[in-house]
MDTraj code that builds the backbone (N, CA, C; nanometers):
import mdtraj as md
import numpy as np

residues = "MET LYS LEU ASP ASP ALA ALA ALA ARG LEU GLU ALA LEU GLY ASN PRO THR ARG LEU LYS ILE TYR ARG THR LEU VAL ARG ALA GLY GLU ASP GLY MET ALA VAL GLY ARG LEU GLN ASP ARG LEU ASP ILE ALA ALA SER THR LEU SER HIS HIS LEU LYS ALA LEU VAL GLY VAL GLY LEU VAL THR GLN THR ARG GLU ALA THR THR LEU ILE CYS ARG THR ASN TYR GLY LEU MET ARG GLY LEU LEU GLU TYR LEU VAL GLU GLU CYS CYS ALA GLU SER LYS ARG CYS ALA PRO ALA LYS ALA PRO ILE LYS LEU PRO LYS ALA ALA".split()
xyz = np.array([
    [0.7693, 2.2983, 6.5700],
    [0.8009, 2.3382, 6.4513],
    [0.8429, 2.4642, 6.4270],
    [0.9578, 2.4645, 6.3311],
    [1.0117, 2.6011, 6.3817],
    [0.9416, 2.6856, 6.2593],
    [0.9380, 2.8433, 6.2397],
    [0.8361, 2.9062, 6.1501],
    [0.8727, 2.8514, 6.0005],
    [1.0466, 2.8446, 5.9433],
    [1.0578, 2.8346, 5.8394],
    [1.0200, 2.6741, 5.7990],
    [1.0540, 2.5882, 5.8610],
    [0.9717, 2.4403, 5.8075],
    [0.8045, 2.4422, 5.7795],
    [0.7155, 2.5017, 5.8541],
    [0.5970, 2.4847, 5.8494],
    [0.5969, 2.6033, 5.7007],
    [0.6670, 2.7083, 5.6943],
    [0.6510, 2.7978, 5.5758],
    [0.6209, 2.7268, 5.4654],
    [0.7607, 2.6599, 5.4436],
    [0.7921, 2.5919, 5.3534],
    [0.6881, 2.4491, 5.2993],
    [0.6691, 2.4272, 5.4269],
    [0.5178, 2.2685, 5.3988],
    [0.4132, 2.3446, 5.3673],
    [0.3315, 2.4934, 5.4284],
    [0.2600, 2.5303, 5.3513],
    [0.3016, 2.5758, 5.2260],
    [0.3536, 2.6432, 5.1798],
    [0.4200, 2.6942, 5.0643],
    [0.3804, 2.5628, 4.9125],
    [0.4592, 2.4016, 4.9872],
    [0.4425, 2.3150, 4.8834],
    [0.3022, 2.2656, 4.8833],
    [0.2000, 2.2646, 4.9698],
    [0.0615, 2.2848, 4.9636],
    [0.0081, 2.3718, 4.8597],
    [0.0585, 2.4989, 4.8724],
    [-0.0077, 2.6116, 4.7919],
    [-0.0053, 2.6182, 4.6705],
    [0.0450, 2.5091, 4.5882],
    [0.0335, 2.4404, 4.4462],
    [-0.1210, 2.3732, 4.3993],
    [-0.2199, 2.3970, 4.3322],
    [-0.3006, 2.3226, 4.3543],
    [-0.2878, 2.1556, 4.2853],
    [-0.1840, 2.1357, 4.2204],
    [-0.1700, 2.0134, 4.1647],
    [-0.1038, 1.9046, 4.3183],
    [0.0009, 1.9982, 4.3730],
    [0.0658, 1.9471, 4.4609],
    [-0.0769, 1.9115, 4.5482],
    [-0.1621, 1.9903, 4.5833],
    [-0.2508, 1.9842, 4.7317],
    [-0.3439, 1.8650, 4.6476],
    [-0.3640, 1.8296, 4.5384],
    [-0.4431, 1.7566, 4.4646],
    [-0.3653, 1.6044, 4.5209],
    [-0.2355, 1.6217, 4.4445],
    [-0.1560, 1.4917, 4.4749],
    [-0.1893, 1.4704, 4.6400],
    [-0.1135, 1.5358, 4.7524],
    [-0.1389, 1.5311, 4.9068],
    [-0.2574, 1.4834, 4.9466],
    [-0.3837, 1.5380, 4.9286],
    [-0.5422, 1.4695, 4.9135],
    [-0.5290, 1.3550, 4.9246],
    [-0.5530, 1.2658, 4.7655],
    [-0.5385, 1.1522, 4.7530],
    [-0.4513, 1.0959, 4.8179],
    [-0.3149, 1.1015, 4.8454],
    [-0.2276, 1.0285, 4.9269],
    [-0.3209, 1.0253, 5.0948],
    [-0.3292, 1.1295, 5.1334],
    [-0.4134, 1.1275, 5.2866],
    [-0.5190, 1.0565, 5.3223],
    [-0.6018, 1.0157, 5.1801],
    [-0.7075, 0.9529, 5.1415],
    [-0.6624, 0.7970, 5.1294],
    [-0.5803, 0.7824, 5.1109],
    [-0.4854, 0.6203, 5.0537],
    [-0.4716, 0.5616, 5.1995],
    [-0.4456, 0.6664, 5.2876],
    [-0.4118, 0.5747, 5.4546],
    [-0.2630, 0.5629, 5.4343],
    [-0.2864, 0.5071, 5.5759],
    [-0.1583, 0.4243, 5.5687],
    [-0.0791, 0.2856, 5.4614],
    [-0.1729, 0.2752, 5.3878],
    [-0.0868, 0.1685, 5.2975],
    [-0.0512, 0.3237, 5.2097],
    [-0.0808, 0.3863, 5.1285],
    [0.0093, 0.4988, 5.0454],
    [-0.0598, 0.4401, 4.9184],
    [0.0113, 0.4867, 4.8520],
    [-0.0270, 0.4412, 4.7025],
    [0.0805, 0.4047, 4.5737],
    [0.0897, 0.3388, 4.4938],
    [0.1972, 0.3502, 4.3646],
    [0.1751, 0.4369, 4.3106],
    [0.2844, 0.5074, 4.2856],
    [0.3000, 0.6091, 4.2125],
    [0.2622, 0.6004, 4.0625],
    [0.2382, 0.4762, 3.9802],
    [0.1869, 0.4896, 3.8579],
    [-0.0063, 0.4618, 3.9025],
    [-0.0504, 0.4212, 3.9926],
    [-0.1916, 0.4364, 4.0366],
    [-0.1940, 0.5793, 4.0827],
    [-0.1374, 0.6778, 4.1158],
    [-0.1505, 0.7606, 4.1850],
    [-0.1412, 0.8988, 4.0155],
    [-0.0877, 0.8384, 3.9425],
    [-0.0668, 0.8862, 3.8002],
    [-0.2063, 0.8650, 3.6970],
    [-0.2755, 0.7202, 3.7245],
    [-0.3656, 0.7229, 3.6660],
    [-0.5060, 0.7869, 3.7363],
    [-0.4682, 0.7972, 3.8536],
    [-0.6094, 0.8413, 3.9450],
    [-0.6176, 0.9812, 3.9207],
    [-0.5185, 1.0569, 3.8940],
    [-0.5285, 1.1770, 3.8891],
    [-0.4885, 1.2330, 3.7452],
    [-0.4731, 1.1375, 3.6386],
    [-0.4409, 1.1935, 3.5285],
    [-0.3527, 1.3182, 3.5015],
    [-0.2470, 1.2879, 3.5551],
    [-0.1422, 1.3874, 3.5160],
    [-0.0177, 1.3053, 3.4556],
    [0.0771, 1.3725, 3.3514],
    [0.1631, 1.3375, 3.2645],
    [0.2875, 1.2715, 3.4092],
    [0.3454, 1.1300, 3.3692],
    [0.4307, 1.0976, 3.4922],
    [0.5457, 1.2172, 3.5091],
    [0.5746, 1.2884, 3.4261],
    [0.7033, 1.3831, 3.4513],
    [0.6563, 1.4944, 3.5612],
    [0.5225, 1.5305, 3.4998],
    [0.4723, 1.6652, 3.6017],
    [0.4397, 1.5755, 3.7474],
    [0.3947, 1.4449, 3.7614],
    [0.3781, 1.4104, 3.8832],
    [0.5124, 1.4017, 3.9974],
    [0.5975, 1.3189, 3.8971],
    [0.7372, 1.3574, 3.8994],
    [0.7975, 1.4699, 4.0083],
    [0.7786, 1.5457, 3.9532],
    [0.8052, 1.7140, 3.9572],
    [0.7518, 1.7549, 4.1099],
    [0.6136, 1.7062, 4.1115],
    [0.5248, 1.7471, 4.2648],
    [0.5620, 1.6867, 4.3629],
    [0.5716, 1.5793, 4.3208],
    [0.6383, 1.4686, 4.4353],
    [0.7263, 1.4995, 4.4862],
    [0.8223, 1.5350, 4.4369],
    [0.9671, 1.6086, 4.4666],
    [0.9786, 1.6580, 4.5918],
    [0.9074, 1.7852, 4.5210],
    [0.8640, 1.9240, 4.6371],
    [0.8087, 1.8674, 4.7362],
    [0.6899, 1.7670, 4.7271],
    [0.6331, 1.7138, 4.8744],
    [0.7138, 1.6024, 4.9460],
    [0.8152, 1.5362, 4.8470],
    [0.8947, 1.4773, 4.9425],
    [1.0016, 1.5813, 5.0163],
    [1.0360, 1.6376, 4.9621],
    [1.1273, 1.7500, 4.9978],
    [1.1139, 1.8197, 5.1206],
    [0.9785, 1.8464, 5.1610],
    [0.9682, 1.8841, 5.2828],
    [0.8967, 1.8070, 5.3505],
    [0.8832, 1.6854, 5.3450],
    [0.8615, 1.6219, 5.4435],
    [0.7244, 1.5380, 5.4553],
    [0.6533, 1.5907, 5.3874],
    [0.5303, 1.5853, 5.3766],
    [0.4770, 1.4545, 5.3489],
    [0.5543, 1.3760, 5.2352],
    [0.5234, 1.2297, 5.2036],
    [0.6099, 1.1747, 5.2135],
    [0.6345, 1.0442, 5.1853],
    [0.7454, 0.9511, 5.2128],
    [0.7277, 0.8510, 5.1295],
    [0.8618, 0.8423, 5.0591],
    [0.8409, 0.7002, 4.9407],
    [0.9315, 0.5897, 4.9732],
    [0.9054, 0.4756, 4.9731],
    [0.9382, 0.3540, 4.9405],
    [0.9308, 0.2573, 4.8528],
    [1.0499, 0.1995, 4.7846],
    [1.0289, 0.1101, 4.6985],
    [0.9716, -0.0248, 4.7241],
    [0.8966, -0.0841, 4.6869],
    [0.8433, -0.2567, 4.7234],
    [0.8577, -0.3186, 4.5799],
    [0.9801, -0.3709, 4.5836],
    [1.0176, -0.4602, 4.4409],
    [1.0725, -0.3609, 4.3606],
    [0.9281, -0.3262, 4.2133],
    [0.9618, -0.2686, 4.1349],
    [0.8517, -0.1517, 4.1421],
    [0.7908, -0.1297, 4.2209],
    [0.6497, -0.0354, 4.3083],
    [0.7477, 0.0497, 4.3797],
    [0.7083, 0.2105, 4.3180],
    [0.7543, 0.2949, 4.4245],
    [0.5977, 0.3255, 4.5123],
    [0.6382, 0.2991, 4.6225],
    [0.4967, 0.3796, 4.7415],
    [0.4939, 0.4915, 4.7840],
    [0.4050, 0.6022, 4.7616],
    [0.4290, 0.7388, 4.8582],
    [0.3061, 0.6951, 4.9446],
    [0.3696, 0.7210, 5.0632],
    [0.2576, 0.7524, 5.1569],
    [0.2977, 0.9324, 5.2477],
    [0.1823, 0.9183, 5.2880],
    [0.1507, 1.0622, 5.3556],
    [0.2178, 1.0568, 5.4657],
    [0.3126, 1.1496, 5.5221],
    [0.3723, 1.1699, 5.6696],
    [0.2480, 1.2021, 5.7824],
    [0.2120, 1.1196, 5.8366],
    [0.0908, 1.1695, 5.9124],
    [0.1640, 1.1979, 6.0606],
    [0.2537, 1.2162, 6.0708],
    [0.3219, 1.2351, 6.2059],
    [0.3639, 1.4011, 6.2019],
    [0.4130, 1.4110, 6.0761],
    [0.4489, 1.5668, 5.9807],
    [0.3090, 1.6253, 5.9806],
    [0.2414, 1.5864, 5.9126],
    [0.0996, 1.6409, 5.8898],
    [-0.0036, 1.7038, 6.0189],
    [0.0146, 1.6118, 6.1335],
    [-0.0446, 1.6384, 6.2517],
    [0.0687, 1.7375, 6.3271],
    [0.1733, 1.7198, 6.2815],
    [0.2536, 1.8468, 6.3600],
    [0.2034, 1.9736, 6.3168],
    [0.2084, 1.9854, 6.1743],
    [0.2024, 2.1182, 6.0724],
    [0.0692, 2.1686, 6.1557],
    [-0.0103, 2.0785, 6.1604],
    [-0.1879, 2.1305, 6.1975],
    [-0.1982, 2.1798, 6.3679],
    [-0.1298, 2.0931, 6.4028],
    [-0.0803, 2.1681, 6.5448],
    [-0.0277, 2.2900, 6.5795],
    [0.0867, 2.3192, 6.4772],
    [0.1655, 2.4165, 6.4913],
    [0.0600, 2.5105, 6.4242],
    [-0.0211, 2.5313, 6.3652],
    [-0.0987, 2.6160, 6.3133],
    [-0.2385, 2.6593, 6.4000],
    [-0.2373, 2.5647, 6.4869],
    [-0.3668, 2.6138, 6.6158],
    [-0.2935, 2.6382, 6.7553],
    [-0.1894, 2.5981, 6.7719],
    [-0.1510, 2.6008, 6.9081],
    [-0.1833, 2.7290, 7.0040],
    [-0.1603, 2.8377, 6.9116],
    [-0.1846, 2.9584, 6.9659],
    [-0.3212, 3.0287, 6.9363],
    [-0.4293, 2.9456, 6.8788],
    [-0.5329, 3.0210, 6.8790],
    [-0.5972, 3.0845, 6.9796],
    [-0.6434, 3.2109, 6.9050],
    [-0.6940, 3.2524, 7.0282],
    [-0.6366, 3.3091, 7.1866],
    [-0.5107, 3.3034, 7.1507],
    [-0.4017, 3.3489, 7.2733],
    [-0.4383, 3.5069, 7.3213],
    [-0.4548, 3.6031, 7.2216],
    [-0.4752, 3.7456, 7.2628],
    [-0.5691, 3.7295, 7.2749],
    [-0.7180, 3.6393, 7.2554],
    [-0.8554, 3.7097, 7.2348],
    [-0.9340, 3.6516, 7.3909],
    [-1.0292, 3.7695, 7.4493],
    [-1.0694, 3.7507, 7.5228],
    [-1.1829, 3.6623, 7.5402],
    [-1.1943, 3.6432, 7.4033],
    [-1.3164, 3.5600, 7.3885],
    [-1.3069, 3.4785, 7.2528],
    [-1.3020, 3.3421, 7.2639],
    [-1.2571, 3.2478, 7.1863],
    [-1.3299, 3.1128, 7.1747],
    [-1.3656, 3.0541, 7.0748],
    [-1.4922, 2.9587, 7.0527],
    [-1.3814, 2.8329, 7.1281],
    [-1.5188, 2.7417, 7.1686],
    [-1.4499, 2.6087, 7.2359],
    [-1.3749, 2.5294, 7.1187],
    [-1.2805, 2.4682, 7.2150],
    [-1.1844, 2.3656, 7.1161],
    [-1.3052, 2.2819, 7.0809],
    [-1.2719, 2.2538, 6.9863],
    [-1.3483, 2.1321, 6.9235],
    [-1.2578, 1.9661, 6.9686],
    [-1.3115, 1.8700, 6.9236],
    [-1.2398, 1.7500, 6.9243],
    [-1.1452, 1.7383, 6.8695],
    [-0.9761, 1.6981, 6.8804],
    [-0.8871, 1.6944, 6.8043],
    [-0.9082, 1.6103, 6.6652],
    [-0.8670, 1.6139, 6.6051],
    [-0.8594, 1.5713, 6.4750],
    [-0.7831, 1.4284, 6.4788],
    [-0.8313, 1.3513, 6.4406],
    [-0.8030, 1.1906, 6.4715],
    [-0.7153, 1.1721, 6.3276],
    [-0.6047, 1.1056, 6.3554],
    [-0.5246, 1.0866, 6.2398],
    [-0.4951, 0.9308, 6.2314],
    [-0.4340, 0.8761, 6.1772],
    [-0.3409, 0.7315, 6.1775],
    [-0.2280, 0.7694, 6.2520],
    [-0.1861, 0.7113, 6.2963],
    [-0.0743, 0.7161, 6.3765],
    [0.0595, 0.7493, 6.2914],
    [0.1768, 0.7841, 6.3522],
    [0.2686, 0.7981, 6.2568],
    [0.3181, 0.6491, 6.2557],
    [0.3825, 0.6070, 6.1028],
    [0.5004, 0.4857, 6.1177],
    [0.5913, 0.5043, 6.2178],
])
top = md.Topology()
chain = top.add_chain()
for i, resn in enumerate(residues, 1):
    res = top.add_residue(resn, chain, resSeq=i)
    for name in ("N", "CA", "C"):
        top.add_atom(name, md.element.get_by_symbol(name[0]), res)
traj = md.Trajectory(xyz[None], top)
């Protein structure tokens, strides 16, 4: 992952409302969540939700698919995994003392 891409994704997650939306979608799993249900769950205005989803979709953290009249939002787990790996790939690279690596984070497989 390129530095600029990682920075853009982290910037998108740096907004409290977007982070709340993203965490809700992560909890939803591979099935994702309909926009209407997401709006009800988070109790935010439709225009606000749309604005924040656009930012998350724009950096690839969230995907949207239309199923009949319902717009479903899903976490892009492959990209999330890549961002996490980018953040830790050089962990302790310049340290003589480094904590042992913990078990890898288990995420759903990328679709």
